[in-house]
N, C-alpha and C positions, 0 to 999 in steps of 0.2 A: 885692457889694461888691470893690472894687478888690486885688487881693494879687497880690504881689511877691514871688519869692525868686529872691535870687542867691545861685549857688554856683563853687566854683574855685579860692577865696582860697586861697596857703599861703604856707610859706617859701621862697624861692628867694637862688640866689647874683647876683650883679649878671651883666649879662649871658644871664640864664638868660630862660624863656620858660614865658607861662602863658595858659589859656584860660577866662575867665567865662563864666557862663552865667546868664542871666536868663530864669524863666520868669513870665508875667503872666495873670492871670484878672479876669474882672470887668469888662471893658470891650472894646468891639470892634476887638481890638488892630490888625487893619489897616487901621485909620481913625487910626492917630496916629503921628507920626511916635515916633522913641524917642533915649533920650539914654542915657549911662554920665556919670557924678560919679563925684568921690572927694573924700573928708577925710581932708588928712594928719593927723597926730598935732597937736595945737594949733593947727589952723589949720581955717579956714573950709571948707565944700564948695564945692567946684567942678567945673566942668563938663569932661569927658573928650572926649566924641565924639559926633553925633549921626547917624542913619540915617533916611532918608524912608521913609514911607509902605511902596512898594513894595519899597523897598532898592535902588534905583538913584543915590542921591547921598548922597554921605556926607561928612561934615566934622568938622576935629580942631583940640582945641586946640594950638597953636605946639609947645608941648613934649613934645608926644607924639607929632606928623605923623611918618609914617615907619616909625615904630616899633608903633605900635597899628594893628588892622583891627576893625573893627565891620561886624556881619552880620546878620540877621534871619531869623527862617524862618516867617512868616505861619502855615502850617499847622500849626505844632507852638507856637503864641505865645513864641514864645524871640529872644531878642538876644544874640548873643557878642561878646566880646570878646578878641579873641585880640593878647595881649601880647607883644613881642619886645625883646631886647638891653633888657632890665630895669636900670633905675637905681634905686640907695637914695632918688632923689628921690620914685620912685614910690612908695613905701611911703604906704599910707592904705587906709582902709575905702571901699570901690567898690560903688557903688549903680547901679542904673538906675529911668529912670522915661518915664513918655510926657510928649510936651511938648506945653502947656508945663506947668513942674513949677516951684514955690516951696517956700518953707518951712511953709507951711502946706498942701501937697498932703500927699497917703499916701505915705509912703515904707517900704520895707523895709525888712528888721534889715541889710542890705549883706553884704559878705563882707573879711574880712582878707586883704591883702597886704603879706607885707613883705620887703622886698630887703635881702640883706646885703650889706656891701661886701668 
């Protein structure tokens, strides 16, 4: 069955960087676009970034454009999210998933990112 594990979250100061990793199994990884999402405290989950099947096309939410970079390694079934120039408003639990995903999809446990001001 589908299994997704997100790692790399931490407490970091404003302006700092973090790299998140998502490791997936239980489905043909290279056949799916993959996305990162986040859920800030007290708010709904929101989409952050997407990468195409082969990794050649990536798109970002306006709030993270120019600061975050998504990448994937189809040989290792992993998706990374490099986050630079972090801001307090980036504080959230970060999740990844195959596309399309909704509230009825399988979700991993996420990884907590906290940015202090």
